[in-house]
A tleap script that builds the chain and sets N, CA, C and O, in Angstrom:
source leaprc.protein.ff14SB
mol = sequence {
  NMET GLU GLU SER ASN ASN LYS GLY LYS SER
  GLY ASP SER ARG ARG TYR PRO ARG LYS GLU
  VAL VAL THR ASN LEU SER TYR ARG VAL ILE
  THR PRO LEU GLY GLY LYS GLY LEU THR GLN
  ASN ILE SER GLU GLY GLY LEU CYS ILE VAL
  PHE ASP LYS GLU ILE PRO VAL GLY THR MET
  LEU GLU LEU LYS PHE GLU LEU PRO GLY GLU
  GLU SER VAL PRO ILE GLU THR PHE ALA LYS
  VAL ILE TRP GLN LYS GLU VAL GLU GLY GLN
  PHE PHE THR GLY VAL LYS PHE GLY CTHR
}
set mol.1.N position { -72.949 120.441 60.983 }
set mol.1.CA position { -73.818 119.370 62.254 }
set mol.1.C position { -74.247 120.324 63.312 }
set mol.1.O position { -74.294 121.541 63.486 }
set mol.2.N position { -74.762 118.380 64.421 }
set mol.2.CA position { -75.657 119.423 65.131 }
set mol.2.C position { -75.375 119.036 66.891 }
set mol.2.O position { -75.846 118.128 67.576 }
set mol.3.N position { -74.593 119.932 67.173 }
set mol.3.CA position { -73.964 119.572 67.802 }
set mol.3.C position { -74.920 119.063 69.834 }
set mol.3.O position { -75.768 119.790 70.351 }
set mol.4.N position { -74.581 118.200 70.252 }
set mol.4.CA position { -75.742 117.497 71.229 }
set mol.4.C position { -75.186 118.662 73.068 }
set mol.4.O position { -74.573 119.645 73.483 }
set mol.5.N position { -76.158 117.307 73.505 }
set mol.5.CA position { -75.934 118.124 75.731 }
set mol.5.C position { -74.514 117.505 75.338 }
set mol.5.O position { -74.033 116.954 74.348 }
set mol.6.N position { -73.984 117.964 76.923 }
set mol.6.CA position { -72.758 117.035 76.861 }
set mol.6.C position { -73.299 116.332 78.443 }
set mol.6.O position { -72.734 116.224 79.531 }
set mol.7.N position { -74.394 116.017 78.039 }
set mol.7.CA position { -74.576 114.553 79.404 }
set mol.7.C position { -74.148 113.740 78.932 }
set mol.7.O position { -73.975 113.689 77.715 }
set mol.8.N position { -73.769 112.641 79.915 }
set mol.8.CA position { -73.038 110.724 79.158 }
set mol.8.C position { -74.597 110.541 80.341 }
set mol.8.O position { -75.446 111.276 80.843 }
set mol.9.N position { -74.288 109.307 80.323 }
set mol.9.CA position { -75.744 108.269 80.137 }
set mol.9.C position { -76.090 108.411 81.867 }
set mol.9.O position { -76.927 107.890 82.605 }
set mol.10.N position { -75.060 109.326 82.050 }
set mol.10.CA position { -76.244 109.299 83.928 }
set mol.10.C position { -76.196 110.322 83.720 }
set mol.10.O position { -75.094 110.262 83.174 }
set mol.11.N position { -76.520 111.644 83.646 }
set mol.11.CA position { -76.678 112.379 83.580 }
set mol.11.C position { -75.503 113.830 84.101 }
set mol.11.O position { -75.493 115.061 84.124 }
set mol.12.N position { -74.937 113.065 84.330 }
set mol.12.CA position { -73.377 113.309 83.712 }
set mol.12.C position { -72.372 114.113 82.952 }
set mol.12.O position { -71.993 113.942 81.793 }
set mol.13.N position { -71.756 115.663 84.427 }
set mol.13.CA position { -71.400 116.305 83.306 }
set mol.13.C position { -69.773 115.647 81.319 }
set mol.13.O position { -68.764 115.004 81.608 }
set mol.14.N position { -69.941 115.889 80.401 }
set mol.14.CA position { -69.101 114.765 79.632 }
set mol.14.C position { -67.845 115.503 80.044 }
set mol.14.O position { -67.986 116.323 80.951 }
set mol.15.N position { -66.678 115.347 79.540 }
set mol.15.CA position { -65.115 116.567 78.658 }
set mol.15.C position { -65.630 117.134 78.034 }
set mol.15.O position { -65.760 118.357 77.999 }
set mol.16.N position { -66.121 116.176 77.270 }
set mol.16.CA position { -65.786 117.282 75.302 }
set mol.16.C position { -67.582 116.559 75.131 }
set mol.16.O position { -68.355 115.741 75.629 }
set mol.17.N position { -67.437 117.688 73.941 }
set mol.17.CA position { -68.714 118.427 73.179 }
set mol.17.C position { -68.538 117.008 72.447 }
set mol.17.O position { -67.440 116.513 72.193 }
set mol.18.N position { -69.918 116.361 72.110 }
set mol.18.CA position { -70.051 115.735 71.308 }
set mol.18.C position { -71.074 116.550 69.659 }
set mol.18.O position { -71.947 117.274 69.182 }
set mol.19.N position { -70.310 115.902 69.569 }
set mol.19.CA position { -71.719 116.519 68.111 }
set mol.19.C position { -71.748 115.002 67.079 }
set mol.19.O position { -71.045 114.009 67.268 }
set mol.20.N position { -72.642 115.171 66.118 }
set mol.20.CA position { -73.799 114.143 66.002 }
set mol.20.C position { -73.162 113.534 64.566 }
set mol.20.O position { -74.144 113.278 63.869 }
set mol.21.N position { -72.029 113.221 63.889 }
set mol.21.CA position { -71.648 112.169 63.124 }
set mol.21.C position { -72.483 111.014 63.338 }
set mol.21.O position { -72.935 110.619 64.413 }
set mol.22.N position { -72.631 110.531 62.223 }
set mol.22.CA position { -72.838 109.782 61.300 }
set mol.22.C position { -72.311 108.925 59.942 }
set mol.22.O position { -72.957 108.865 58.897 }
set mol.23.N position { -71.086 108.315 60.157 }
set mol.23.CA position { -70.391 107.281 58.919 }
set mol.23.C position { -69.943 106.204 59.331 }
set mol.23.O position { -69.893 106.022 60.547 }
set mol.24.N position { -69.593 105.420 58.622 }
set mol.24.CA position { -69.106 104.017 58.278 }
set mol.24.C position { -67.528 104.320 59.054 }
set mol.24.O position { -66.993 105.428 59.061 }
set mol.25.N position { -67.039 103.276 59.585 }
set mol.25.CA position { -65.863 102.944 59.581 }
set mol.25.C position { -65.420 101.819 60.142 }
set mol.25.O position { -65.872 101.409 61.211 }
set mol.26.N position { -64.505 101.221 59.479 }
set mol.26.CA position { -63.308 100.128 59.941 }
set mol.26.C position { -62.763 99.914 61.089 }
set mol.26.O position { -62.547 100.871 61.832 }
set mol.27.N position { -62.313 98.154 61.600 }
set mol.27.CA position { -61.887 98.772 62.295 }
set mol.27.C position { -61.389 97.223 62.296 }
set mol.27.O position { -61.843 96.325 61.586 }
set mol.28.N position { -60.266 97.114 63.337 }
set mol.28.CA position { -59.705 95.788 63.250 }
set mol.28.C position { -58.958 95.529 65.053 }
set mol.28.O position { -57.827 95.954 65.287 }
set mol.29.N position { -59.738 94.843 66.092 }
set mol.29.CA position { -59.456 94.756 67.429 }
set mol.29.C position { -57.748 93.999 67.044 }
set mol.29.O position { -57.166 93.262 66.248 }
set mol.30.N position { -57.555 94.841 68.289 }
set mol.30.CA position { -55.108 94.077 68.358 }
set mol.30.C position { -55.888 92.226 68.658 }
set mol.30.O position { -56.445 91.704 69.624 }
set mol.31.N position { -55.679 91.951 67.853 }
set mol.31.CA position { -56.108 90.106 67.803 }
set mol.31.C position { -56.550 90.460 67.053 }
set mol.31.O position { -56.977 91.553 66.681 }
set mol.32.N position { -56.461 88.886 66.494 }
set mol.32.CA position { -57.923 88.161 64.752 }
set mol.32.C position { -58.275 89.170 64.396 }
set mol.32.O position { -57.901 90.029 63.598 }
set mol.33.N position { -59.501 88.924 65.448 }
set mol.33.CA position { -60.218 89.715 64.764 }
set mol.33.C position { -60.885 91.476 64.660 }
set mol.33.O position { -60.204 92.296 65.276 }
set mol.34.N position { -62.024 91.974 63.993 }
set mol.34.CA position { -62.728 93.076 62.720 }
set mol.34.C position { -63.104 92.842 62.333 }
set mol.34.O position { -63.340 91.634 62.291 }
set mol.35.N position { -63.713 93.841 61.448 }
set mol.35.CA position { -65.229 93.881 61.564 }
set mol.35.C position { -65.553 94.954 60.696 }
set mol.35.O position { -64.866 95.215 59.708 }
set mol.36.N position { -66.994 95.856 61.153 }
set mol.36.CA position { -66.722 97.315 60.355 }
set mol.36.C position { -68.250 96.814 61.905 }
set mol.36.O position { -68.696 95.899 62.598 }
set mol.37.N position { -68.429 98.783 61.449 }
set mol.37.CA position { -69.125 99.325 61.991 }
set mol.37.C position { -70.065 100.676 62.254 }
set mol.37.O position { -70.873 100.491 61.344 }
set mol.38.N position { -70.504 101.930 62.902 }
set mol.38.CA position { -70.965 102.597 62.674 }
set mol.38.C position { -70.893 103.894 63.464 }
set mol.38.O position { -70.776 103.695 64.674 }
set mol.39.N position { -70.921 104.788 63.207 }
set mol.39.CA position { -70.695 106.077 64.533 }
set mol.39.C position { -71.579 106.622 64.708 }
set mol.39.O position { -72.467 106.914 63.907 }
set mol.40.N position { -71.494 106.832 65.696 }
set mol.40.CA position { -73.294 107.656 65.838 }
set mol.40.C position { -73.294 109.253 66.564 }
set mol.40.O position { -74.126 110.149 66.418 }
set mol.41.N position { -71.545 109.228 67.717 }
set mol.41.CA position { -70.989 110.430 67.601 }
set mol.41.C position { -69.961 110.712 67.746 }
set mol.41.O position { -69.210 109.750 67.912 }
set mol.42.N position { -69.317 112.083 67.774 }
set mol.42.CA position { -67.216 112.563 67.896 }
set mol.42.C position { -67.650 113.066 69.377 }
set mol.42.O position { -68.716 113.498 69.816 }
set mol.43.N position { -66.196 112.794 70.051 }
set mol.43.CA position { -65.650 114.202 70.366 }
set mol.43.C position { -63.815 114.659 71.049 }
set mol.43.O position { -63.153 113.684 71.406 }
set mol.44.N position { -63.631 115.042 71.084 }
set mol.44.CA position { -61.812 115.109 71.090 }
set mol.44.C position { -61.336 113.666 71.481 }
set mol.44.O position { -60.336 113.039 71.131 }
set mol.45.N position { -62.698 113.240 72.583 }
set mol.45.CA position { -61.939 111.875 73.778 }
set mol.45.C position { -62.302 110.512 72.981 }
set mol.45.O position { -61.750 109.421 73.128 }
set mol.46.N position { -63.871 110.992 71.679 }
set mol.46.CA position { -63.715 109.394 71.491 }
set mol.46.C position { -64.565 108.722 70.498 }
set mol.46.O position { -64.438 109.210 69.375 }
set mol.47.N position { -65.097 108.095 70.552 }
set mol.47.CA position { -66.371 108.278 69.298 }
set mol.47.C position { -67.633 107.077 70.141 }
set mol.47.O position { -67.525 106.208 71.006 }
set mol.48.N position { -68.527 107.510 69.499 }
set mol.48.CA position { -69.909 106.312 69.708 }
set mol.48.C position { -69.880 105.051 68.150 }
set mol.48.O position { -70.281 105.253 67.004 }
set mol.49.N position { -69.326 103.967 68.678 }
set mol.49.CA position { -69.814 103.380 67.401 }
set mol.49.C position { -71.027 102.776 67.264 }
set mol.49.O position { -71.965 103.409 67.748 }
set mol.50.N position { -71.302 101.646 66.702 }
set mol.50.CA position { -72.963 100.614 67.155 }
set mol.50.C position { -71.851 99.890 66.149 }
set mol.50.O position { -71.274 100.300 65.143 }
set mol.51.N position { -71.798 98.204 67.116 }
set mol.51.CA position { -71.150 97.577 66.148 }
set mol.51.C position { -72.099 95.831 66.039 }
set mol.51.O position { -72.892 95.695 66.971 }
set mol.52.N position { -72.069 95.088 65.425 }
set mol.52.CA position { -73.179 94.190 65.030 }
set mol.52.C position { -72.758 92.601 65.837 }
set mol.52.O position { -73.091 91.510 65.373 }
set mol.53.N position { -72.405 92.687 66.408 }
set mol.53.CA position { -71.392 92.260 67.856 }
set mol.53.C position { -70.226 92.622 69.133 }
set mol.53.O position { -69.167 93.228 68.971 }
set mol.54.N position { -70.620 92.208 70.083 }
set mol.54.CA position { -69.384 92.372 70.911 }
set mol.54.C position { -68.914 92.469 71.353 }
set mol.54.O position { -68.725 91.428 71.982 }
set mol.55.N position { -67.888 93.769 71.867 }
set mol.55.CA position { -67.075 93.776 71.384 }
set mol.55.C position { -66.672 94.029 73.774 }
set mol.55.O position { -67.068 94.850 74.601 }
set mol.56.N position { -65.911 93.009 73.834 }
set mol.56.CA position { -65.576 93.237 75.576 }
set mol.56.C position { -65.257 94.579 75.650 }
set mol.56.O position { -64.834 95.170 74.657 }
set mol.57.N position { -65.413 95.139 76.740 }
set mol.57.CA position { -64.564 96.807 77.782 }
set mol.57.C position { -63.269 95.655 77.866 }
set mol.57.O position { -63.093 94.481 78.193 }
set mol.58.N position { -62.623 96.637 77.423 }
set mol.58.CA position { -60.823 96.729 78.071 }
set mol.58.C position { -60.501 96.981 76.576 }
set mol.58.O position { -60.011 98.086 76.345 }
set mol.59.N position { -60.745 95.911 75.211 }
set mol.59.CA position { -61.078 96.027 74.375 }
set mol.59.C position { -59.926 96.654 72.912 }
set mol.59.O position { -60.698 96.849 71.973 }
set mol.60.N position { -58.365 97.021 72.429 }
set mol.60.CA position { -58.338 97.693 72.615 }
set mol.60.C position { -58.599 98.111 70.531 }
set mol.60.O position { -58.919 97.114 69.884 }
set mol.61.N position { -58.524 98.807 70.102 }
set mol.61.CA position { -59.575 98.776 68.494 }
set mol.61.C position { -58.603 99.836 67.180 }
set mol.61.O position { -58.667 101.019 67.514 }
set mol.62.N position { -57.932 99.673 66.096 }
set mol.62.CA position { -57.596 100.479 65.445 }
set mol.62.C position { -58.610 100.429 64.478 }
set mol.62.O position { -58.796 99.515 63.675 }
set mol.63.N position { -59.172 101.332 64.585 }
set mol.63.CA position { -59.849 102.241 63.968 }
set mol.63.C position { -59.449 103.340 62.872 }
set mol.63.O position { -58.688 104.301 62.996 }
set mol.64.N position { -60.426 102.774 61.409 }
set mol.64.CA position { -60.504 103.879 60.497 }
set mol.64.C position { -61.190 104.334 60.201 }
set mol.64.O position { -61.927 103.550 59.603 }
set mol.65.N position { -61.692 105.607 60.190 }
set mol.65.CA position { -62.399 106.246 59.259 }
set mol.65.C position { -62.027 107.686 58.166 }
set mol.65.O position { -60.855 108.022 58.000 }
set mol.66.N position { -63.186 108.440 57.484 }
set mol.66.CA position { -63.702 109.347 57.064 }
set mol.66.C position { -64.539 110.255 57.947 }
set mol.66.O position { -65.560 109.728 58.389 }
set mol.67.N position { -64.272 111.719 58.347 }
set mol.67.CA position { -65.830 111.910 58.856 }
set mol.67.C position { -66.263 112.458 57.064 }
set mol.67.O position { -65.697 112.584 55.978 }
set mol.68.N position { -67.246 112.593 57.506 }
set mol.68.CA position { -68.453 114.029 56.106 }
set mol.68.C position { -66.940 115.086 55.629 }
set mol.68.O position { -65.949 115.489 56.240 }
set mol.69.N position { -67.464 115.216 54.213 }
set mol.69.CA position { -67.442 117.103 53.329 }
set mol.69.C position { -66.020 116.036 52.885 }
set mol.69.O position { -65.494 114.942 53.089 }
set mol.70.N position { -65.888 117.679 51.926 }
set mol.70.CA position { -65.646 117.307 50.508 }
set mol.70.C position { -64.303 117.040 50.785 }
set mol.70.O position { -63.839 115.969 50.393 }
set mol.71.N position { -63.290 118.179 51.660 }
set mol.71.CA position { -62.059 117.324 51.637 }
set mol.71.C position { -61.566 116.293 52.955 }
set mol.71.O position { -60.450 116.268 53.471 }
set mol.72.N position { -62.569 115.601 53.255 }
set mol.72.CA position { -62.102 114.754 54.248 }
set mol.72.C position { -61.320 113.660 53.690 }
set mol.72.O position { -61.653 113.000 52.706 }
set mol.73.N position { -60.067 113.480 54.501 }
set mol.73.CA position { -58.890 113.037 54.584 }
set mol.73.C position { -59.018 111.957 55.815 }
set mol.73.O position { -59.269 112.297 56.971 }
set mol.74.N position { -58.785 110.468 55.345 }
set mol.74.CA position { -59.302 109.252 55.875 }
set mol.74.C position { -58.471 109.971 57.361 }
set mol.74.O position { -57.766 110.971 57.499 }
set mol.75.N position { -58.974 108.883 58.347 }
set mol.75.CA position { -58.284 108.999 59.868 }
set mol.75.C position { -58.447 107.870 60.183 }
set mol.75.O position { -59.453 107.207 59.934 }
set mol.76.N position { -56.996 107.325 61.066 }
set mol.76.CA position { -56.522 106.547 61.900 }
set mol.76.C position { -56.134 106.253 63.189 }
set mol.76.O position { -55.349 106.938 63.846 }
set mol.77.N position { -56.432 105.695 63.392 }
set mol.77.CA position { -56.579 105.900 64.882 }
set mol.77.C position { -56.703 104.766 66.002 }
set mol.77.O position { -57.150 103.779 65.419 }
set mol.78.N position { -56.414 104.341 67.963 }
set mol.78.CA position { -56.230 103.583 67.982 }
set mol.78.C position { -57.834 103.824 69.293 }
set mol.78.O position { -58.491 104.823 69.001 }
set mol.79.N position { -58.217 103.266 70.174 }
set mol.79.CA position { -59.161 103.224 70.964 }
set mol.79.C position { -59.871 101.809 71.391 }
set mol.79.O position { -60.234 100.829 70.742 }
set mol.80.N position { -59.912 102.281 73.301 }
set mol.80.CA position { -59.536 101.333 74.424 }
set mol.80.C position { -61.968 101.288 73.807 }
set mol.80.O position { -62.567 102.046 73.044 }
set mol.81.N position { -62.440 100.224 74.528 }
set mol.81.CA position { -63.242 100.095 74.740 }
set mol.81.C position { -63.820 100.316 76.655 }
set mol.81.O position { -63.623 99.433 77.490 }
set mol.82.N position { -64.666 101.948 77.044 }
set mol.82.CA position { -64.990 101.811 77.704 }
set mol.82.C position { -66.115 101.738 78.888 }
set mol.82.O position { -66.163 101.961 80.098 }
set mol.83.N position { -67.128 101.230 77.690 }
set mol.83.CA position { -68.427 100.431 77.705 }
set mol.83.C position { -68.606 100.404 76.364 }
set mol.83.O position { -67.971 100.895 75.430 }
set mol.84.N position { -70.406 99.188 76.495 }
set mol.84.CA position { -71.105 98.859 76.045 }
set mol.84.C position { -72.118 98.566 76.158 }
set mol.84.O position { -72.325 97.475 76.690 }
set mol.85.N position { -73.302 99.420 75.700 }
set mol.85.CA position { -74.549 98.479 75.639 }
set mol.85.C position { -75.637 97.696 74.842 }
set mol.85.O position { -76.392 98.663 74.744 }
set mol.86.N position { -76.239 96.804 74.262 }
set mol.86.CA position { -76.394 96.060 73.951 }
set mol.86.C position { -78.169 96.618 73.709 }
set mol.86.O position { -78.934 96.861 74.642 }
set mol.87.N position { -78.624 96.757 71.779 }
set mol.87.CA position { -80.073 98.016 72.534 }
set mol.87.C position { -80.265 96.509 71.291 }
set mol.87.O position { -79.303 96.177 70.598 }
set mol.88.N position { -81.721 95.714 71.199 }
set mol.88.CA position { -81.760 95.755 70.391 }
set mol.88.C position { -80.812 94.535 69.445 }
set mol.88.O position { -80.888 94.463 68.219 }
set mol.89.N position { -80.151 93.855 70.089 }
set mol.89.CA position { -78.896 93.343 68.706 }
set mol.89.C position { -78.365 93.800 68.241 }
set mol.89.O position { -77.775 93.572 67.185 }
set mol.90.N position { -78.422 95.098 69.276 }
set mol.90.CA position { -77.489 96.127 68.008 }
set mol.90.C position { -75.596 96.432 68.760 }
set mol.90.O position { -74.660 96.628 67.984 }
set mol.91.N position { -75.512 96.420 69.406 }
set mol.91.CA position { -73.679 97.227 70.635 }
set mol.91.C position { -73.661 98.101 70.406 }
set mol.91.O position { -72.898 98.588 69.572 }
set mol.92.N position { -74.361 98.595 70.943 }
set mol.92.CA position { -73.347 100.243 71.373 }
set mol.92.C position { -72.455 100.471 72.089 }
set mol.92.O position { -72.233 99.988 73.200 }
set mol.93.N position { -71.712 101.432 71.351 }
set mol.93.CA position { -70.164 100.834 72.351 }
set mol.93.C position { -69.363 102.509 72.092 }
set mol.93.O position { -69.249 103.155 71.050 }
set mol.94.N position { -68.909 102.827 73.497 }
set mol.94.CA position { -68.182 104.019 73.473 }
set mol.94.C position { -66.514 103.692 73.690 }
set mol.94.O position { -66.108 102.814 74.452 }
set mol.95.N position { -65.377 104.831 72.628 }
set mol.95.CA position { -64.475 104.271 72.599 }
set mol.95.C position { -63.829 105.435 73.183 }
set mol.95.O position { -64.248 106.577 72.996 }
set mol.96.N position { -62.092 104.952 74.385 }
set mol.96.CA position { -61.839 106.223 74.063 }
set mol.96.C position { -60.399 106.431 73.260 }
set mol.96.O position { -59.743 105.392 73.316 }
set mol.97.N position { -59.725 107.501 72.523 }
set mol.97.CA position { -58.965 107.339 71.730 }
set mol.97.C position { -57.213 107.503 72.917 }
set mol.97.O position { -56.867 108.017 73.981 }
set mol.98.N position { -56.504 106.495 71.550 }
set mol.98.CA position { -55.208 106.340 72.521 }
set mol.98.C position { -55.478 106.041 73.251 }
set mol.98.O position { -55.161 106.935 74.035 }
set mol.99.N position { -56.151 104.957 74.040 }
set mol.99.CA position { -55.352 104.665 75.369 }
set mol.99.C position { -55.106 102.384 74.874 }
set mol.99.O position { -54.507 101.644 75.654 }
savepdb mol mol.pdb
quit
């Protein structure tokens, strides 16, 4: 895995270093909605996920995914949407674990 730099969207330093990880995941909004997304990167604090629909900032999600690798085990966690940016009909979304 290649480590990305520690600069955020606005060039500020990030709290946790990012690792490039592309893997499928499933999610369930803590309401009746749900669907699928694709991870872009991961850190101790959260994920960047690409969705095909807008999910409002502040929304709590239940996430299920596996990291690539032979001995991968399913990961189930909760996360909160903290930012979202639309690019050509896709919604790049930053989520923070456990909030």
